[in-house]
C-alpha positions as CSV (number, residue, x, y, z in Angstrom):
1,M,-51.2,48.2,46.0
2,T,-49.7,45.2,44.3
3,D,-49.3,44.4,40.8
4,S,-50.6,40.8,41.2
5,A,-54.4,40.4,40.2
6,V,-54.3,37.1,41.8
7,L,-53.2,38.5,45.1
8,N,-55.3,41.4,45.1
9,T,-58.5,39.3,44.5
10,V,-57.3,37.2,47.4
11,L,-56.7,40.0,49.9
12,G,-60.1,41.5,49.0
13,L,-62.0,38.5,49.4
14,V,-60.3,37.7,52.8
15,F,-61.3,41.3,53.7
16,L,-65.0,40.9,52.4
17,F,-65.4,37.5,54.2
18,Y,-63.9,39.1,57.4
19,A,-66.0,42.2,57.3
20,L,-69.1,40.0,56.5
21,A,-68.4,37.7,59.4
22,L,-68.0,40.7,61.7
23,L,-71.2,42.2,60.5
24,C,-73.2,38.9,61.0
25,S,-71.7,38.1,64.6
26,G,-72.6,41.8,65.9
27,L,-76.3,41.3,64.4
28,V,-76.7,37.9,66.1
29,E,-75.4,39.2,69.5
30,M,-77.5,42.4,69.0
31,I,-80.6,40.3,68.2
32,A,-79.8,37.7,71.5
33,N,-79.5,40.8,73.7
34,W,-82.5,42.1,72.5
35,V,-84.6,38.9,73.1
36,K,-82.6,38.2,76.4
37,K,-82.0,34.4,74.8
38,R,-78.6,34.0,76.7
39,A,-80.2,35.0,80.1
40,K,-83.0,32.6,79.4
41,Y,-80.6,29.6,78.6
42,L,-78.3,30.4,81.5
43,L,-81.3,30.4,84.0
44,R,-82.7,27.5,82.5
45,G,-79.7,25.5,83.0
46,I,-78.8,26.8,86.5
47,R,-82.3,25.5,87.3
48,E,-81.8,22.2,86.0
49,L,-78.6,21.7,87.8
50,I,-80.0,22.8,91.2
51,D,-83.4,20.8,90.6
52,D,-81.4,17.5,89.6
53,V,-81.3,15.3,92.5
54,V,-78.1,13.3,93.1
55,P,-78.8,9.7,94.1
56,A,-77.6,8.7,97.3
57,D,-75.0,6.1,96.2
58,V,-73.4,8.6,93.9
59,A,-73.0,11.3,96.7
60,E,-71.6,8.4,99.2
61,A,-69.2,7.4,96.5
62,D,-68.0,11.1,96.1
63,R,-67.7,11.5,99.7
64,N,-65.5,8.2,100.1
65,R,-63.3,9.3,97.0
66,M,-62.6,12.7,98.6
67,Q,-61.7,11.2,102.2
68,R,-59.3,8.9,100.4
69,M,-57.6,11.9,98.7
70,P,-54.2,12.9,100.4
71,T,-54.1,16.3,101.7
72,P,-51.3,18.5,100.4
73,P,-48.3,19.2,103.0
74,R,-48.7,22.8,104.6
75,P,-45.9,25.1,104.6
76,H,-43.6,25.8,107.6
77,S,-43.9,29.5,109.1
78,T,-40.5,30.7,109.6
79,A,-41.7,33.2,112.3
């Protein structure tokens, strides 16, 4: 390939680390799909979001802020 031993070593190590990272990443994804870990975390997070009750004063402050926001102008129709 090349005559430089240093360059060959660097290219070999880069390829080795890339292949190892790809292998490990694929293995982790395979195990995560097998035990349905991602789905469990997603379901738990959605349940926490839904079950989390927003205090009345926070909800009221959000409504007031939304009412104060200016509305964008509507485009005129040329019909």
